N, C-alpha and C positions, 0 to 999 in steps of 0.2 A: 521768170523761169519757173516751169512747173516742177513740183516735187518728183523725185525719182520714183519710178514705178516699182511696187513690190514684186518680187518674182512670183510667177504662178507655180506653186509647189503642187506636184501630183504625187499621190500616194498609192502604193502598190502592195500586194501581199502575194505575188506570184513568184517570189524568189528569183527575180530577174537580174541579180546582181553578181558581179564578179568579186572574188575574194580580195583582189588588189584594191578596188574601190572601197570596200569596208575597212582594210587595213589602213588606208589613208585617213579615214575618220578616226580609227582607234589610235593612231599615232599622235592625234591631237590631245588625248586624255591621259593624265598621269596613271590611271589604273589600267590602261591598256597599251602603253607604249611599247612594251616588248613582244607584242603579238606578231606572229608571222603570217605571210600568205598561205603557207602550207597548213598551218594549224587552223586558220580561218576557214580554209576550204573544208577540212575535216569537220569542223564545228558546224558549218552550214549543212553538211550531209546529215547530221544527226539533230538538227533543229526541227521542231515540229511546225513552227509557224513564225514568219518574218513580216514586219511591216516596214517598208522603205519610204523615204520622202526624197523626191527628185526635183531638181531644178534643170529642166531639159534633160540631158543625159549625165549630169553630175549628181551622185549620191550625196545628199545633204543630211539625211537623218536615218536612223535604223533602230529598231527594237526586235527582240526575239522572245519566243516562248517555248518552254519545255512543258509537256502536259500529257495527262492520261485522257483528256477531253471530256471527263465526267466530274471528277472530285476536285482535283487540284491542277493548277497551272502556276508556273514560276516565270516571271518576267525578268529578262536579263538584257544587259548591254544596251540600254536606251542611251543614244548618243546623238548629238546634233553637231554639225560643222560649226566651228567657232564663229565664222562669218554669218551664220544664219540663226545664232541663238537669240533669244529674247523676242521671237516672232511667233510663238505658240506651237512650233513644230514638235518639240518633244511631248508636250501635252496632247496633242493631236494623235501622235503615234501611240501613246498609252491608252487614249479613248478608243482608238481603232482596235487595239488589242482587246480591251475589256468588253467591247461590243461586237466582236467578230462572230459571224454566223456559226463558225466552227467551234466556238468556245462558249456557246449560250447555255449548255448544261453545267459548266464548271461552277462549283460551289465557292471556292476560295482561291484567290489570286495571291501568290507570295512574291516578295522581292527583297533583295538585299540592297542597301544603299548606304552612302555616306551623306546623302543629301535628303534627309526626310521632309524637310520644308516643301520641296517641289512636289513630292508624291501626296503629302497631306492635303494640299490644295485640290488634288484630284480625288479625294475621298478615301485615301488609305489611312489606316489607324495603326498605332503601335499596340500590341497586345502583351499581356504579362505571360509570355511563353518563354520556354528555355529553348535556345538554339545553340547548336554545337557545330564546330567546324573541324575537319581533319585536314591539316596542310601538309602535302607531300614534301614541300621544301623544308619544313621544320622537322619532319621525321627523319630525313637524311642526316641531319646534325645530331639526333638522339642516338642513332645507331653506331 
């Protein structure tokens, strides 16, 4: 019996996804389980660039960018369907972002992650810099 064929993954950056497809992916990740379709729709409206991975008409991977297209870009929400992980899809999404024609002038790409090892393999490094976060949910408790 021949081994099962790997799915032919197609990548696109034309924002041809529905928020419900994205939320299905988000609900697989602990960091995004509470995201709603309404919020995902709004987020997509304010995102500068997306890269999607598709297995036919099923969204299996996603990443997005906020940027000024010259100096800085921030990569957010790189996620791959659990059934498709360990196939290089996440790495391909990041590479397509880093080399996207619309981002060729960007000097520095930033990202926040709890999985630095994955991104270090793609050439990202940690720098001695101060980062700060303002958390709306924590502010409500302080008031």
